[in-house]
C-alpha positions as CSV (number, residue, x, y, z in Angstrom):
1,M,61.1,13.0,-209.0
2,K,60.2,14.2,-205.4
3,K,57.2,11.5,-205.3
4,T,59.9,9.0,-206.4
5,R,62.4,9.9,-203.6
6,L,59.3,9.9,-201.2
7,L,57.9,6.9,-201.8
8,S,61.3,5.5,-201.9
9,S,61.9,6.9,-198.3
10,V,58.8,4.8,-197.1
11,T,59.9,1.4,-198.6
12,A,63.0,2.3,-196.8
13,L,61.4,3.0,-193.4
14,I,59.4,-0.2,-194.0
15,I,62.7,-2.2,-194.4
16,L,64.5,-0.7,-191.3
17,S,61.3,-1.7,-189.4
18,S,61.8,-5.0,-190.1
19,V,65.2,-5.1,-189.4
20,I,64.9,-3.2,-185.9
21,A,62.3,-5.4,-185.5
22,G,64.3,-8.6,-186.0
23,C,67.3,-7.5,-184.2
24,S,66.4,-6.0,-180.9
25,S,64.7,-7.8,-178.2
26,G,63.6,-5.4,-176.0
27,N,65.1,-1.6,-176.5
28,K,64.7,-0.5,-180.0
29,E,67.5,1.1,-181.7
30,T,66.8,4.6,-183.5
31,N,68.3,4.9,-186.9
32,S,71.1,7.2,-185.3
33,G,72.2,4.2,-183.4
34,Q,70.9,5.8,-180.0
35,E,69.1,3.6,-177.8
36,A,65.1,4.7,-177.2
37,S,63.6,4.4,-173.6
38,G,62.5,1.0,-172.4
39,K,59.0,2.2,-171.6
40,K,56.8,1.4,-174.6
41,V,54.3,4.3,-175.3
42,E,51.2,3.7,-178.3
43,L,49.5,6.4,-179.0
44,K,45.8,6.2,-181.5
45,V,45.7,9.0,-183.8
46,W,42.5,9.6,-185.7
47,L,41.8,12.0,-188.9
48,T,38.5,12.8,-190.5
49,P,39.1,12.5,-194.2
50,Q,41.4,15.5,-195.5
51,W,43.3,14.1,-199.0
52,K,44.6,11.0,-200.0
53,G,48.2,10.0,-200.6
54,V,51.5,11.4,-198.8
55,L,52.2,14.3,-201.6
56,D,50.1,13.2,-204.2
57,A,46.5,11.0,-204.6
58,S,48.0,9.8,-207.9
59,E,50.7,7.4,-205.5
60,Q,49.8,4.1,-206.0
61,G,47.7,2.8,-203.0
62,A,47.0,6.4,-201.7
63,D,44.6,6.8,-199.3
64,Y,43.4,9.0,-196.4
65,D,45.7,7.3,-193.7
66,S,48.8,7.8,-196.2
67,F,50.0,10.9,-194.6
68,L,49.9,10.2,-190.6
69,K,51.3,6.6,-191.4
70,Y,54.3,7.9,-193.4
71,A,54.7,10.7,-190.6
72,A,54.4,7.8,-188.0
73,Q,56.8,5.2,-189.4
74,K,59.3,8.1,-190.4
75,F,58.5,9.7,-186.2
76,S,59.3,6.2,-184.9
77,A,62.1,5.7,-186.7
78,Q,63.7,8.8,-185.0
79,Y,62.2,9.3,-181.7
80,K,64.8,8.3,-178.9
81,K,62.3,9.4,-175.7
82,Y,60.3,5.8,-175.6
83,D,59.7,3.2,-177.6
84,T,56.8,4.4,-179.5
85,K,53.8,3.0,-181.8
86,V,51.5,5.2,-183.7
87,N,48.4,3.6,-184.9
88,V,46.2,5.6,-187.1
89,E,42.7,5.9,-188.0
90,V,40.2,7.3,-190.4
91,I,36.8,8.6,-188.4
92,A,33.8,9.8,-190.5
93,G,33.4,13.3,-190.2
94,D,29.6,12.6,-189.7
95,Q,30.4,10.1,-186.8
96,R,33.2,12.4,-184.9
97,D,31.4,13.8,-182.5
98,Q,29.4,10.5,-181.7
99,L,32.7,8.8,-180.9
100,L,34.5,11.3,-179.3
101,N,32.3,11.7,-176.8
102,V,31.4,8.0,-176.1
103,N,35.3,7.7,-176.1
104,L,36.0,10.7,-173.7
105,S,33.0,9.0,-171.4
106,S,34.9,5.6,-171.4
107,G,38.5,7.1,-170.8
108,T,39.7,5.8,-174.3
109,A,39.7,9.1,-176.4
110,P,42.5,9.5,-179.0
111,D,45.8,11.1,-178.4
112,V,46.1,13.0,-181.4
113,F,43.0,14.2,-184.0
114,F,43.6,15.5,-187.1
115,E,40.8,17.9,-188.1
116,S,39.5,21.6,-189.0
117,V,40.1,23.8,-185.9
118,F,35.9,24.9,-186.2
119,A,35.0,21.3,-185.1
120,M,36.7,21.0,-182.5
121,G,37.1,23.9,-181.0
122,D,34.2,22.7,-177.8
123,Y,36.3,20.4,-176.9
124,V,38.7,23.3,-175.9
125,H,36.0,24.7,-173.6
126,R,35.4,21.4,-172.0
127,G,38.8,21.1,-171.1
128,A,39.5,17.9,-173.4
129,L,42.7,19.0,-175.3
130,V,46.1,20.1,-173.6
131,P,47.5,23.8,-174.8
132,L,50.6,23.1,-177.2
133,N,52.5,26.7,-176.8
134,D,55.5,24.4,-175.3
135,I,56.0,22.9,-179.0
136,V,55.3,26.4,-181.1
137,D,58.6,28.1,-181.7
138,D,59.7,31.1,-183.3
139,S,60.5,29.6,-186.7
140,A,56.8,28.4,-186.9
141,K,55.4,31.9,-185.6
142,S,57.3,33.7,-188.7
143,D,56.3,31.1,-191.4
144,I,53.0,30.9,-190.3
145,P,50.8,34.0,-190.5
146,Q,49.0,35.3,-187.4
147,N,45.7,35.1,-188.9
148,Y,45.8,31.4,-188.3
149,W,47.1,31.5,-185.2
150,D,44.4,33.5,-184.1
151,A,42.1,30.5,-185.1
152,V,43.8,28.0,-183.0
153,T,44.4,30.4,-180.0
154,F,41.7,30.0,-177.2
155,G,41.8,32.3,-174.6
156,K,46.1,32.3,-174.3
157,D,46.9,29.4,-175.4
158,V,47.5,27.7,-178.9
159,Y,45.2,24.4,-179.2
160,F,45.7,23.1,-182.4
161,Y,49.0,23.0,-184.7
162,P,48.1,24.8,-188.3
163,F,48.9,22.7,-190.7
164,Q,46.6,23.6,-194.2
165,H,43.8,25.6,-194.7
166,N,40.5,25.9,-197.0
167,P,39.4,29.1,-197.7
168,G,36.0,30.1,-198.8
169,T,35.3,32.8,-201.8
170,L,33.4,33.6,-204.4
171,V,33.3,31.7,-207.6
172,Y,32.1,33.4,-211.0
173,N,31.2,32.3,-214.6
174,A,33.4,34.6,-216.4
175,D,31.8,33.6,-219.4
176,M,28.4,35.0,-218.1
177,F,30.2,38.2,-217.1
178,K,31.3,38.9,-220.9
179,A,27.5,37.7,-222.0
180,A,26.5,40.5,-219.9
181,G,29.0,42.9,-220.8
182,L,30.9,43.3,-217.8
183,D,34.5,42.5,-219.0
184,K,35.9,45.0,-216.8
185,F,34.5,43.2,-213.5
186,I,36.6,39.9,-214.4
187,G,39.9,39.2,-212.9
188,G,42.7,36.6,-213.9
189,E,42.7,33.5,-214.1
190,T,45.0,33.1,-210.9
191,E,43.6,35.9,-208.9
192,I,41.1,36.0,-206.4
193,K,39.3,39.5,-207.5
194,T,38.0,42.1,-205.1
195,W,35.0,44.1,-205.7
196,T,33.6,47.5,-203.8
197,L,30.1,46.8,-202.4
198,D,29.3,49.2,-205.5
199,E,31.0,47.1,-208.1
200,Y,28.8,44.3,-206.7
201,E,26.0,45.4,-207.0
202,Q,26.6,47.0,-210.6
203,I,27.5,43.3,-211.9
204,L,24.1,41.7,-210.0
205,K,22.0,44.2,-212.1
206,G,24.2,43.9,-214.8
207,L,23.9,40.0,-215.1
208,K,19.9,40.4,-214.3
209,D,19.3,43.0,-216.9
210,N,21.7,42.2,-219.7
211,L,22.5,37.9,-219.3
212,P,21.4,36.6,-223.0
213,K,18.2,35.1,-222.3
214,T,18.6,33.2,-225.5
215,K,22.1,31.4,-224.1
216,Y,21.1,32.0,-220.4
217,S,17.4,31.3,-220.3
218,N,16.9,29.8,-216.3
219,T,20.0,31.9,-214.9
220,Y,20.3,34.1,-211.6
221,P,22.9,36.3,-210.3
222,M,24.2,35.6,-207.3
223,S,23.5,32.4,-204.8
224,L,21.3,32.7,-201.5
225,F,20.7,29.4,-199.0
226,A,19.7,28.9,-195.6
227,V,17.7,25.8,-195.4
228,N,20.0,24.3,-193.0
229,N,23.5,25.1,-191.2
230,Q,25.6,23.9,-194.6
231,G,27.7,26.6,-196.0
232,D,26.3,29.1,-192.9
233,T,30.2,30.6,-193.3
234,W,28.9,32.4,-196.0
235,N,26.0,34.1,-194.3
236,L,28.0,34.6,-191.3
237,A,30.5,36.7,-194.0
238,Y,27.4,38.7,-195.7
239,L,26.2,39.6,-192.3
240,R,29.6,41.6,-191.7
241,M,29.5,43.4,-195.0
242,F,28.5,47.0,-194.1
243,G,31.3,46.4,-190.9
244,N,29.6,44.5,-188.1
245,K,32.1,42.8,-186.1
246,F,29.5,40.0,-184.8
247,F,31.4,39.2,-181.8
248,D,32.7,41.5,-179.0
249,D,35.9,40.9,-177.0
250,Q,34.4,39.1,-174.6
251,G,32.5,36.7,-177.0
252,N,29.8,37.6,-177.1
253,I,27.6,38.5,-180.4
254,V,27.0,42.0,-181.6
255,L,24.9,41.7,-184.7
256,D,22.2,44.2,-182.9
257,D,23.1,47.6,-184.2
258,A,22.5,49.6,-187.5
259,K,25.5,47.5,-189.2
260,G,24.2,44.4,-188.8
261,A,20.5,45.4,-189.9
262,K,21.7,46.9,-193.1
263,A,23.5,44.0,-193.7
264,A,20.3,42.0,-192.9
265,A,18.3,44.3,-195.4
266,W,21.0,44.3,-197.6
267,L,20.4,40.2,-198.1
268,K,16.4,40.6,-198.5
269,K,16.9,43.7,-200.8
270,I,18.4,41.5,-203.3
271,K,16.5,38.2,-203.2
272,D,13.4,40.5,-203.4
273,A,15.2,42.7,-206.4
274,G,15.4,39.1,-208.3
275,Y,19.4,39.0,-208.4
276,T,19.4,35.7,-206.5
277,N,17.8,32.0,-206.8
278,P,14.1,31.9,-205.9
279,G,13.3,30.7,-202.4
280,P,16.9,30.6,-200.7
281,E,14.8,29.4,-197.1
282,S,14.4,26.5,-199.2
283,V,17.6,26.1,-200.8
284,S,20.8,24.5,-199.5
285,S,24.3,25.1,-200.4
286,N,24.9,21.8,-202.1
287,D,21.6,22.9,-204.1
288,A,23.2,26.3,-204.9
289,N,26.8,24.4,-205.7
290,G,24.8,22.2,-208.6
291,M,23.2,25.3,-209.7
292,Y,26.2,26.6,-210.7
293,L,27.8,23.9,-212.1
294,N,24.7,24.0,-214.6
295,Q,24.9,27.2,-214.7
296,Q,21.8,28.2,-213.4
297,L,23.9,30.4,-211.1
298,A,26.3,33.1,-212.5
299,I,28.0,33.7,-208.7
300,S,28.0,31.5,-206.1
301,F,30.7,29.7,-203.3
302,T,33.2,27.8,-203.2
303,N,36.3,26.5,-201.5
304,P,39.4,25.3,-203.1
305,I,38.3,21.4,-203.2
306,L,35.0,22.6,-204.6
307,F,36.8,25.0,-207.0
308,N,39.5,22.0,-208.1
309,N,36.4,19.1,-208.5
310,A,34.7,21.2,-210.7
311,K,37.6,22.3,-212.9
312,I,38.7,18.5,-213.0
313,D,35.1,17.8,-214.1
314,M,35.0,20.1,-216.4
315,A,38.5,18.9,-217.9
316,S,36.9,15.0,-218.1
317,G,33.7,15.9,-219.8
318,K,31.8,15.1,-216.5
319,T,29.9,18.7,-216.8
320,T,30.0,21.3,-219.0
321,K,33.3,23.4,-219.6
322,F,32.9,27.0,-219.0
323,D,35.5,30.0,-217.3
324,S,35.1,29.7,-213.6
325,R,37.5,31.7,-211.5
326,L,37.3,33.3,-208.0
327,A,36.6,36.3,-206.1
328,N,36.2,37.9,-202.3
329,I,33.4,38.3,-200.2
330,P,32.6,42.7,-200.8
331,S,32.6,44.9,-198.0
332,E,30.9,48.3,-197.9
333,S,34.8,49.5,-196.8
334,G,36.0,47.8,-200.2
335,N,38.0,45.7,-197.9
336,P,37.1,41.9,-198.8
337,L,36.0,39.5,-196.5
338,S,37.9,36.6,-196.2
339,F,37.7,33.1,-193.9
340,T,39.3,30.0,-193.9
341,Y,38.8,26.2,-192.2
342,V,42.2,25.7,-190.6
343,V,43.2,22.4,-190.1
344,G,45.4,20.9,-187.9
345,A,46.3,19.0,-184.9
346,S,45.1,18.7,-181.5
347,V,46.3,16.7,-178.3
348,F,43.9,15.1,-175.9
349,Q,44.7,15.4,-172.4
350,N,44.9,11.7,-171.1
351,K,45.8,10.6,-167.8
352,D,48.9,9.0,-168.8
353,Q,51.8,12.0,-169.2
354,A,54.1,9.9,-170.9
355,R,51.5,9.4,-174.1
356,V,50.6,13.0,-173.7
357,E,54.2,14.0,-174.2
358,V,54.7,11.5,-177.3
359,A,51.6,13.1,-178.6
360,K,52.9,16.6,-178.5
361,D,56.2,15.2,-179.6
362,F,54.7,13.6,-182.5
363,V,52.4,16.7,-183.3
364,K,55.6,19.0,-183.7
365,F,57.2,16.7,-185.4
366,F,54.7,16.2,-188.9
367,S,53.8,19.7,-188.3
368,T,57.7,20.9,-189.0
369,D,59.1,18.4,-190.5
370,P,60.7,19.9,-193.7
371,E,59.4,16.8,-196.0
372,L,55.7,16.2,-194.1
373,V,54.9,19.9,-194.3
374,K,55.0,19.9,-198.3
375,S,52.0,17.5,-197.8
376,S,50.0,20.2,-197.1
377,K,50.2,21.7,-200.9
378,N,47.3,18.6,-200.9
379,G,45.1,21.5,-199.6
380,I,46.5,25.3,-199.2
381,P,49.8,25.4,-197.3
382,V,49.6,27.8,-193.9
383,R,53.2,28.2,-194.6
384,S,54.4,30.8,-196.7
385,S,58.1,28.4,-197.3
386,V,55.4,26.0,-198.6
387,S,53.4,28.6,-200.5
388,K,56.4,30.0,-202.3
389,E,58.1,26.7,-203.0
390,F,54.6,25.6,-205.0
391,E,53.7,28.5,-206.3
392,K,54.4,28.0,-209.9
393,E,53.1,24.4,-210.2
394,K,49.8,25.6,-208.2
395,P,49.5,29.5,-209.2
396,L,46.9,30.1,-206.7
397,F,48.8,29.8,-203.6
398,A,50.3,33.0,-204.1
399,A,46.3,34.8,-204.3
400,Y,45.7,32.5,-201.1
401,N,48.4,33.6,-199.2
402,A,47.9,37.1,-199.7
403,N,44.0,37.2,-199.1
404,S,45.3,35.8,-195.5
405,K,45.5,39.7,-194.2
406,A,42.1,39.6,-195.1
407,L,40.8,36.9,-193.0
408,F,37.9,36.7,-190.2
409,N,37.7,34.3,-187.4
410,F,33.9,33.2,-188.1
411,T,33.8,31.2,-184.8
412,G,34.7,33.7,-182.5
413,N,36.4,30.9,-180.2
414,V,33.3,31.0,-178.7
415,P,32.0,28.1,-176.6
416,G,29.2,26.4,-177.8
417,Y,29.7,26.9,-181.6
418,S,28.0,23.7,-183.0
419,Q,24.7,24.7,-181.4
420,L,25.2,28.4,-182.7
421,R,25.4,27.3,-185.8
422,E,21.3,26.0,-185.1
423,V,19.6,29.5,-184.6
424,L,21.0,31.2,-187.7
425,Y,19.3,30.1,-190.1
426,P,15.8,29.9,-189.0
427,E,16.4,33.5,-188.3
428,L,17.2,33.9,-192.2
429,Q,14.6,31.9,-193.3
430,A,12.3,34.2,-191.5
431,L,13.9,37.2,-193.2
432,Y,13.5,36.0,-196.7
433,M,9.7,35.3,-196.0
434,G,9.0,38.1,-195.1
435,A,8.2,37.0,-191.7
436,K,10.6,39.0,-189.7
437,T,12.3,42.7,-190.5
438,P,15.9,43.0,-190.8
439,E,16.0,44.8,-187.4
440,Q,14.1,41.7,-185.7
441,V,16.0,39.1,-187.1
442,V,19.5,40.1,-185.8
443,K,17.6,41.1,-182.4
444,D,16.3,37.5,-181.8
445,Y,19.8,36.0,-183.6
446,Q,22.3,38.0,-181.3
447,T,19.3,37.2,-178.1
448,K,19.2,33.1,-179.0
449,G,22.9,33.1,-180.0
450,N,24.0,34.8,-176.9
451,K,22.1,32.4,-174.6
452,V,23.7,29.7,-176.3
453,I,27.2,31.0,-175.1
454,Q,26.3,31.9,-171.8
455,T,25.3,28.4,-171.1
456,N,28.5,27.4,-172.7
457,K,30.4,29.8,-170.9
458,N,29.2,28.2,-167.6
459,D,31.1,25.1,-168.2
460,S,34.2,26.5,-170.6
461,V,37.8,25.9,-168.7
462,I,38.6,29.0,-170.9
463,Y,36.1,31.6,-169.3
464,Q,36.3,29.9,-166.2
465,K,40.2,30.9,-166.1
466,K,39.1,34.4,-166.6
């Protein structure tokens, strides 16, 4: 019923736009009957593929630009300050930085970009984005948990309006747990199970020793991968398992201590004990995901997109069906480790201040509109109100929402994070191949990583303010 009403609204807006275009000759009347300003403002809005459709991918003609195009129509129909036109364009993720850099150099950057925050942080430090503090009100702050605001705040300012998120967890084959006599460690189907580190080590040992070889002849307990920077957020979580906070208050890496070395030593220990796939230095996250789906791994990594796609493939018969459930990354303290990719809109600093104003108004509109925020259910909503509304339809929403208190900011919002990603995996490769000790790995990563950060701090508008 909701989808029918929504599609009817889209049709109504298109008809309304046609009527307005045919009747006006200069100023455009809004749907409230009041005239907009005569000044025309045209926005360029970019996004990378996030989800198809407005509320659901089953909508007729659903595509990656459906949501923002619908939001643009609804915004323009009610906007009174200017005569606005919003152009929406989908940009391939692997072309994002190249296209942004070219357009920034030529002064033709988009006005709005809807994207994962971790991929856009460097543009904050470069001074390419404007703060959004003035469009964030108390209502939004109370509905969206603080950890999501921390992820979009650089220095003292908010630079992205959080809309949805894509949290990372572990995923495990509950059928294998049962086969290995590990039933007591299995969580509910709609639960993100939390294990202590001691329990997790019991699980790894139990899987290695007791998994029936007749049924699972080529299966390993846990995935590890380090061939490139993909999936590196899980590796960053493992390095925090013994309490190292990774970044200090000045945005410097502080992994080189007893806790950081202990985490690196733990990764080497479980690899040498045969608790992981062999040769993680030459295994990618894509390889690990494929091995899990082929039941060659009992525990691996996932996010809601991967998890839901796997469920769909199992239901359709595309892949072998098994009982797949979620768990948090464990820690020595017993508190779970959780991270997420927050997705939201940013506004670029253009010379035309009217465009900046309208861009911010548009971002606020679709990030707060009671109808439009429901589209965040295509991922995991950042708004507690949306999670609650759809928790019967999407029972894992409640678990993800409860998990928000365990989130850590994996980027630290430091400058040069994209370059920093290239420093980690060579050190992990050296660890797994025995070329470096755990102590040397954390020391070298910290030294090389802080050099990257310091170089970028020198050019960061955030750090130059301090």
